[in-house]
TORKOL-256720 format. One record per residue (C-alpha): residue number from 0; x, y, z. Coordinates in nm, 3 decimals. Layout:
BEGIN
+-----+---------+---------+---------+
!   i !       X !       Y !       Z !
+-----+---------+---------+---------+
! NUM !       X !       Y !       Z !
...
+-----+---------+---------+---------+
This chain:
BEGIN
+-----+---------+---------+---------+
!   i !       X !       Y !       Z !
+-----+---------+---------+---------+
!   0 !  -1.025 !  -3.235 !  -2.203 !
!   1 !  -0.985 !  -3.351 !  -2.561 !
!   2 !  -1.145 !  -3.162 !  -2.851 !
!   3 !  -1.253 !  -3.382 !  -3.139 !
!   4 !  -1.218 !  -3.756 !  -3.198 !
!   5 !  -0.946 !  -3.916 !  -3.402 !
!   6 !  -1.039 !  -3.875 !  -3.766 !
!   7 !  -0.876 !  -3.964 !  -4.098 !
!   8 !  -0.799 !  -3.595 !  -4.140 !
!   9 !  -0.634 !  -3.566 !  -3.801 !
!  10 !  -0.748 !  -3.343 !  -3.510 !
!  11 !  -0.640 !  -3.076 !  -3.266 !
!  12 !  -0.632 !  -3.201 !  -2.900 !
!  13 !  -0.673 !  -2.981 !  -2.596 !
!  14 !  -0.582 !  -3.082 !  -2.241 !
!  15 !  -0.601 !  -2.851 !  -1.942 !
!  16 !  -0.424 !  -2.923 !  -1.616 !
!  17 !  -0.320 !  -2.694 !  -1.327 !
!  18 !  -0.352 !  -2.378 !  -1.521 !
!  19 !  -0.171 !  -2.501 !  -1.828 !
!  20 !  -0.338 !  -2.585 !  -2.159 !
!  21 !  -0.161 !  -2.821 !  -2.401 !
!  22 !  -0.266 !  -2.802 !  -2.763 !
!  23 !  -0.153 !  -3.101 !  -2.967 !
!  24 !  -0.149 !  -3.105 !  -3.349 !
!  25 !  -0.232 !  -3.463 !  -3.415 !
!  26 !  -0.212 !  -3.610 !  -3.767 !
!  27 !   0.076 !  -3.859 !  -3.744 !
!  28 !   0.000 !  -4.019 !  -4.079 !
!  29 !   0.098 !  -3.688 !  -4.246 !
!  30 !   0.367 !  -3.561 !  -4.003 !
!  31 !   0.097 !  -3.344 !  -3.837 !
!  32 !   0.005 !  -3.154 !  -4.153 !
!  33 !  -0.298 !  -2.933 !  -4.111 !
!  34 !  -0.621 !  -3.041 !  -4.280 !
!  35 !  -0.908 !  -2.803 !  -4.328 !
!  36 !  -1.096 !  -2.951 !  -4.035 !
!  37 !  -0.792 !  -2.903 !  -3.813 !
!  38 !  -0.773 !  -2.533 !  -3.894 !
!  39 !  -1.138 !  -2.502 !  -3.778 !
!  40 !  -1.064 !  -2.705 !  -3.466 !
!  41 !  -0.754 !  -2.492 !  -3.391 !
!  42 !  -0.969 !  -2.181 !  -3.395 !
!  43 !  -1.227 !  -2.341 !  -3.170 !
!  44 !  -0.962 !  -2.452 !  -2.922 !
!  45 !  -0.811 !  -2.102 !  -2.888 !
!  46 !  -1.161 !  -1.957 !  -2.845 !
!  47 !  -1.202 !  -2.190 !  -2.548 !
!  48 !  -0.859 !  -2.099 !  -2.415 !
!  49 !  -0.925 !  -1.723 !  -2.436 !
!  50 !  -1.232 !  -1.739 !  -2.219 !
!  51 !  -1.074 !  -1.969 !  -1.956 !
!  52 !  -0.947 !  -1.724 !  -1.692 !
!  53 !  -0.787 !  -2.005 !  -1.490 !
!  54 !  -0.510 !  -2.055 !  -1.754 !
!  55 !  -0.158 !  -1.920 !  -1.705 !
!  56 !   0.003 !  -2.051 !  -2.026 !
!  57 !  -0.049 !  -2.262 !  -2.337 !
!  58 !   0.187 !  -2.511 !  -2.497 !
!  59 !   0.148 !  -2.590 !  -2.869 !
!  60 !   0.316 !  -2.917 !  -2.978 !
!  61 !   0.298 !  -3.217 !  -3.207 !
!  62 !   0.402 !  -3.576 !  -3.159 !
!  63 !   0.757 !  -3.626 !  -3.308 !
!  64 !   0.686 !  -3.349 !  -3.561 !
!  65 !   0.541 !  -3.002 !  -3.493 !
!  66 !   0.357 !  -2.948 !  -3.822 !
!  67 !   0.472 !  -3.046 !  -4.170 !
!  68 !   0.255 !  -2.787 !  -4.351 !
!  69 !  -0.089 !  -2.824 !  -4.505 !
!  70 !  -0.263 !  -3.152 !  -4.598 !
!  71 !  -0.183 !  -3.136 !  -4.969 !
!  72 !  -0.405 !  -3.444 !  -5.043 !
!  73 !  -0.705 !  -3.209 !  -4.997 !
!  74 !  -0.580 !  -2.926 !  -5.216 !
!  75 !  -0.720 !  -3.034 !  -5.551 !
!  76 !  -1.071 !  -3.024 !  -5.410 !
!  77 !  -1.071 !  -2.645 !  -5.350 !
!  78 !  -0.746 !  -2.469 !  -5.447 !
!  79 !  -0.820 !  -2.425 !  -5.821 !
!  80 !  -1.127 !  -2.201 !  -5.772 !
!  81 !  -1.056 !  -1.839 !  -5.667 !
!  82 !  -1.353 !  -1.811 !  -5.434 !
!  83 !  -1.293 !  -2.139 !  -5.243 !
!  84 !  -0.922 !  -2.063 !  -5.225 !
!  85 !  -0.985 !  -1.718 !  -5.080 !
!  86 !  -1.229 !  -1.865 !  -4.822 !
!  87 !  -0.973 !  -2.123 !  -4.719 !
!  88 !  -0.698 !  -1.874 !  -4.651 !
!  89 !  -0.902 !  -1.574 !  -4.533 !
!  90 !  -1.151 !  -1.758 !  -4.314 !
!  91 !  -1.021 !  -2.105 !  -4.224 !
!  92 !  -0.645 !  -2.049 !  -4.194 !
!  93 !  -0.641 !  -1.683 !  -4.093 !
!  94 !  -0.937 !  -1.734 !  -3.865 !
!  95 !  -0.733 !  -1.984 !  -3.666 !
!  96 !  -0.405 !  -1.786 !  -3.670 !
!  97 !  -0.580 !  -1.459 !  -3.567 !
!  98 !  -0.744 !  -1.635 !  -3.276 !
!  99 !  -0.402 !  -1.753 !  -3.166 !
! 100 !  -0.258 !  -1.401 !  -3.200 !
! 101 !  -0.550 !  -1.270 !  -2.990 !
! 102 !  -0.484 !  -1.516 !  -2.707 !
! 103 !  -0.413 !  -1.319 !  -2.381 !
! 104 !  -0.205 !  -1.585 !  -2.211 !
! 105 !   0.156 !  -1.674 !  -2.304 !
! 106 !   0.177 !  -1.934 !  -2.584 !
! 107 !   0.482 !  -2.160 !  -2.600 !
! 108 !   0.578 !  -2.351 !  -2.918 !
! 109 !   0.744 !  -2.685 !  -2.838 !
! 110 !   0.896 !  -2.766 !  -3.183 !
! 111 !   1.027 !  -3.103 !  -3.281 !
! 112 !   1.089 !  -3.246 !  -3.629 !
! 113 !   0.926 !  -3.074 !  -3.925 !
! 114 !   0.805 !  -2.716 !  -3.888 !
! 115 !   0.712 !  -2.628 !  -4.242 !
! 116 !   0.463 !  -2.390 !  -4.403 !
! 117 !   0.158 !  -2.396 !  -4.182 !
! 118 !   0.393 !  -2.499 !  -3.900 !
! 119 !   0.600 !  -2.183 !  -3.943 !
! 120 !   0.276 !  -1.983 !  -3.938 !
! 121 !   0.146 !  -2.151 !  -3.618 !
! 122 !   0.483 !  -2.115 !  -3.450 !
! 123 !   0.494 !  -1.745 !  -3.549 !
! 124 !   0.178 !  -1.692 !  -3.341 !
! 125 !   0.355 !  -1.814 !  -3.028 !
! 126 !   0.537 !  -1.594 !  -2.769 !
! 127 !   0.821 !  -1.833 !  -2.686 !
! 128 !   0.963 !  -2.093 !  -2.929 !
! 129 !   1.176 !  -2.382 !  -2.810 !
! 130 !   1.306 !  -2.642 !  -3.058 !
! 131 !   1.496 !  -2.972 !  -3.052 !
! 132 !   1.821 !  -3.009 !  -3.253 !
! 133 !   1.638 !  -3.224 !  -3.509 !
! 134 !   1.377 !  -2.957 !  -3.588 !
! 135 !   1.372 !  -2.821 !  -3.946 !
! 136 !   1.207 !  -2.499 !  -4.070 !
! 137 !   1.095 !  -2.376 !  -4.410 !
! 138 !   0.809 !  -2.290 !  -4.643 !
! 139 !   0.901 !  -2.448 !  -4.980 !
! 140 !   0.551 !  -2.390 !  -5.130 !
! 141 !   0.688 !  -2.247 !  -5.454 !
! 142 !   0.766 !  -2.613 !  -5.538 !
! 143 !   0.391 !  -2.662 !  -5.528 !
! 144 !   0.319 !  -2.369 !  -5.757 !
! 145 !   0.164 !  -2.118 !  -5.516 !
! 146 !   0.262 !  -1.822 !  -5.296 !
! 147 !   0.195 !  -1.763 !  -4.934 !
! 148 !  -0.128 !  -1.576 !  -4.867 !
! 149 !  -0.085 !  -1.205 !  -4.786 !
! 150 !  -0.182 !  -1.206 !  -4.416 !
! 151 !   0.016 !  -1.523 !  -4.354 !
! 152 !   0.321 !  -1.381 !  -4.534 !
! 153 !   0.300 !  -1.064 !  -4.320 !
! 154 !   0.297 !  -1.277 !  -4.004 !
! 155 !   0.593 !  -1.489 !  -4.118 !
! 156 !   0.785 !  -1.183 !  -4.239 !
! 157 !   0.753 !  -1.023 !  -3.898 !
! 158 !   0.845 !  -1.330 !  -3.698 !
! 159 !   1.132 !  -1.481 !  -3.899 !
! 160 !   1.271 !  -1.155 !  -4.038 !
! 161 !   1.268 !  -1.022 !  -4.392 !
! 162 !   1.588 !  -1.192 !  -4.515 !
! 163 !   1.486 !  -1.530 !  -4.383 !
! 164 !   1.131 !  -1.498 !  -4.517 !
! 165 !   1.265 !  -1.406 !  -4.862 !
! 166 !   1.507 !  -1.697 !  -4.857 !
! 167 !   1.239 !  -1.944 !  -4.746 !
! 168 !   0.979 !  -1.836 !  -5.003 !
! 169 !   1.201 !  -1.737 !  -5.294 !
! 170 !   1.461 !  -2.012 !  -5.281 !
! 171 !   1.274 !  -2.282 !  -5.088 !
! 172 !   1.546 !  -2.285 !  -4.830 !
! 173 !   1.511 !  -2.513 !  -4.529 !
! 174 !   1.702 !  -2.430 !  -4.207 !
! 175 !   1.803 !  -2.631 !  -3.904 !
! 176 !   1.725 !  -2.530 !  -3.552 !
! 177 !   2.067 !  -2.375 !  -3.474 !
! 178 !   2.040 !  -2.152 !  -3.778 !
! 179 !   1.694 !  -2.037 !  -3.676 !
! 180 !   1.824 !  -1.964 !  -3.330 !
! 181 !   2.098 !  -1.746 !  -3.483 !
! 182 !   1.842 !  -1.569 !  -3.700 !
! 183 !   1.631 !  -1.483 !  -3.394 !
! 184 !   1.320 !  -1.698 !  -3.454 !
! 185 !   1.387 !  -1.938 !  -3.170 !
! 186 !   1.439 !  -1.864 !  -2.799 !
! 187 !   1.615 !  -2.185 !  -2.727 !
! 188 !   1.744 !  -2.505 !  -2.892 !
! 189 !   1.792 !  -2.820 !  -2.685 !
! 190 !   1.919 !  -3.168 !  -2.734 !
! 191 !   1.674 !  -3.425 !  -2.871 !
! 192 !   1.484 !  -3.567 !  -2.572 !
! 193 !   1.519 !  -3.251 !  -2.363 !
! 194 !   1.226 !  -3.061 !  -2.520 !
! 195 !   0.967 !  -3.150 !  -2.251 !
! 196 !   1.198 !  -3.045 !  -1.967 !
! 197 !   1.296 !  -2.720 !  -2.137 !
! 198 !   0.929 !  -2.635 !  -2.185 !
! 199 !   0.851 !  -2.724 !  -1.828 !
! 200 !   1.125 !  -2.484 !  -1.710 !
! 201 !   0.961 !  -2.202 !  -1.897 !
! 202 !   0.622 !  -2.287 !  -1.749 !
! 203 !   0.771 !  -2.286 !  -1.403 !
! 204 !   0.886 !  -1.930 !  -1.463 !
! 205 !   0.543 !  -1.817 !  -1.583 !
! 206 !   0.318 !  -1.981 !  -1.326 !
! 207 !   0.410 !  -1.758 !  -1.023 !
! 208 !   0.372 !  -1.434 !  -1.224 !
! 209 !   0.074 !  -1.203 !  -1.197 !
! 210 !  -0.180 !  -1.327 !  -1.449 !
! 211 !  -0.337 !  -0.978 !  -1.495 !
! 212 !  -0.001 !  -0.820 !  -1.575 !
! 213 !   0.078 !  -1.094 !  -1.826 !
! 214 !  -0.250 !  -1.059 !  -2.007 !
! 215 !  -0.214 !  -0.684 !  -2.019 !
! 216 !   0.137 !  -0.717 !  -2.162 !
! 217 !   0.002 !  -0.934 !  -2.442 !
! 218 !  -0.264 !  -0.681 !  -2.518 !
! 219 !  -0.003 !  -0.410 !  -2.532 !
! 220 !   0.216 !  -0.615 !  -2.767 !
! 221 !  -0.076 !  -0.660 !  -3.004 !
! 222 !  -0.131 !  -0.284 !  -3.019 !
! 223 !   0.236 !  -0.222 !  -3.093 !
! 224 !   0.272 !  -0.490 !  -3.358 !
! 225 !   0.107 !  -0.394 !  -3.683 !
! 226 !   0.129 !  -0.743 !  -3.834 !
! 227 !  -0.132 !  -0.869 !  -3.591 !
! 228 !  -0.391 !  -0.663 !  -3.772 !
! 229 !  -0.232 !  -0.721 !  -4.107 !
! 230 !  -0.345 !  -0.381 !  -4.237 !
! 231 !  -0.107 !  -0.365 !  -4.530 !
! 232 !  -0.166 !  -0.731 !  -4.628 !
! 233 !  -0.542 !  -0.674 !  -4.633 !
! 234 !  -0.499 !  -0.443 !  -4.930 !
! 235 !  -0.369 !  -0.738 !  -5.137 !
! 236 !  -0.651 !  -0.977 !  -5.058 !
! 237 !  -0.879 !  -0.868 !  -5.347 !
! 238 !  -0.635 !  -0.992 !  -5.608 !
! 239 !  -0.428 !  -1.241 !  -5.412 !
! 240 !  -0.605 !  -1.558 !  -5.523 !
! 241 !  -0.641 !  -1.503 !  -5.896 !
! 242 !  -0.366 !  -1.761 !  -5.953 !
! 243 !  -0.610 !  -2.038 !  -5.835 !
! 244 !  -0.677 !  -2.174 !  -6.185 !
! 245 !  -0.322 !  -2.120 !  -6.323 !
! 246 !  -0.120 !  -2.395 !  -6.487 !
! 247 !   0.167 !  -2.368 !  -6.241 !
! 248 !  -0.072 !  -2.402 !  -5.946 !
! 249 !  -0.236 !  -2.708 !  -6.093 !
! 250 !   0.094 !  -2.862 !  -6.196 !
! 251 !   0.253 !  -2.812 !  -5.850 !
! 252 !  -0.030 !  -2.975 !  -5.661 !
! 253 !  -0.078 !  -3.255 !  -5.918 !
! 254 !   0.293 !  -3.342 !  -5.919 !
! 255 !   0.307 !  -3.369 !  -5.543 !
! 256 !   0.004 !  -3.603 !  -5.536 !
! 257 !   0.157 !  -3.813 !  -5.813 !
! 258 !   0.494 !  -3.818 !  -5.629 !
! 259 !   0.691 !  -3.667 !  -5.914 !
! 260 !   0.892 !  -3.350 !  -5.975 !
! 261 !   0.677 !  -3.061 !  -6.103 !
! 262 !   0.737 !  -2.945 !  -6.461 !
! 263 !   0.693 !  -2.565 !  -6.461 !
! 264 !   0.713 !  -2.394 !  -6.798 !
! 265 !   0.967 !  -2.110 !  -6.814 !
+-----+---------+---------+---------+
């Protein structure tokens, strides 16, 4: 089954076969960056997955790249108004990420190429993360003049660790796969070209397991992991998007679209 047709803004594809769902982030023209419509599709796909009791596991992947971040070409149309910016992060983005976090079957991230910003957030919702040697990880959004939204930051902080999250967001650091393996974000790094077989090996370990036990384990993990409800981050939401109309925010997005370095005033 495929969800959505190919659109200029990309799509999220869903295939189901023999108890395995494959979710493909599909926007090759932008290295699989997430457009607004793709966030909505991602949520819809995981709603379908959650109610399908025949599934034993989910694989999230892209073609040549996992996900390069957000589709910045859309940003000027909504990011400079506080209300529309809040709606984007709290409803569209977090709506999709929360649905992934609430999935009761194991979710495997098959990471190749760029895994930036939104890609880090999507990978952080997965239970097992396997990457190729050529994968790269970061969230250099300060170059675009904006911070990570509170719930998303809580998710990333929990999954990559505090020091790595601070380095990614405060210094725009980008890490290779071996470094992210050492830092505990990845379960496995494999040679380029071996990603499919490594993912298949994990699926073969999952398939014979008791489905009820697996689903109950995931529910237990959610109860024991405070970030999944983002209680602390929710306290920040009321004021988190007041930067929408700021000069730095406008300059960061405009500079990217114009393919020049941003000029932030000190």
